[in-house]
C-alpha positions, 0 to 999 in steps of 0.5 A: 477453466483457470486462465492463463494470467492466473498460470502465471502468478509468481508469489513472491510477486504477489506477497511484493504486490501486498506488500508494497500497498500495504505499505502505501495504505499505512504512509498515507494513513499516516500523511492524512494525520499529519494533514489532521493535524495540521503538522507540515513538515511531518505531512511534506514527509509522509506525502514523498514516501507514500509517492515513491511507495506507490510507484513500487507497487506500482510497477510491482503488478503494471504487467499483470492484472491478476496482481491487482487483486493482491494490490488490493488486499495490502490496501485493506491490510495496511490501512486497517493496521495503521488505524491501529495504530493511531488508535493505540498511541496518547 
């Protein structure tokens, strides 16, 4: 039997959770990179963007626990993509 929470998944909300958390994790990696490089202004800017995006991500899946899985997938995608970007930069 499929739990009711799984049947109530909206594909648009699920995609939004993936996108929001992927973006959030990418921004977190950029924040961490700025902190490691001791760049105050970029670190502060990335920090504020990270906070705003994480709030959006939580709001998008807070009403149904199933979206946490989509958020975790987005988190993985964002971290992987941003680390790939950082490796290719000079």
